[in-house]
N, C-alpha and C positions, 0 to 999 in steps of 0.2 A: 330137893330132898333134904330138908334141914336136919333130920334126925337119922339119916342113914344113907347109903350102906356103911360109910365110914363112921367112926365114933364122933366126928365133929360135923358131919354133913358133907354133901357133894352138890355141885350145880352142873347141870348139863344144858348147853346152849344148842338148841335145834334150829337150823336155818329154815325160814319159812318156805324156801323152794323145795324142801323135802316133803312138805305137807300139801302142796298144790298139785293139781292134775297136770301131768306133763312136765313137772318140775324135775330138777336134777337131784342126785343123791350127794349133796355136799357133806363135808365132814362135820361131825358133831364135836363141839368143844367141851371138854370136861375141866372143871375147876375144883380143886381140892385144897383144904388148908395145908400149909407147909410146902406147897409146890408152886412154882412159877412166881415166887416173890410174895405170895400170900402168907399172912401170919399162921402159925401152926396151932394156935389156941383159939378157943371160943366155944360158946354153947349152942349157937343156932346158926351156923354158917349156911347161907342160902335161904333164910327166913324171908328176906325182902330182896327181890330181884326185879329190876325194871328193864 
């Protein structure tokens, strides 16, 4: 989500096991600028995620 919901974007990492039949409900990881050591500035945080 490079342009929302935060003003600089947000990245959500969804484990593949949450999407497969019979998989577990593992925790979803959220990355936001300014948290967890990430820089608090930028225009398109999350535009390119691999």
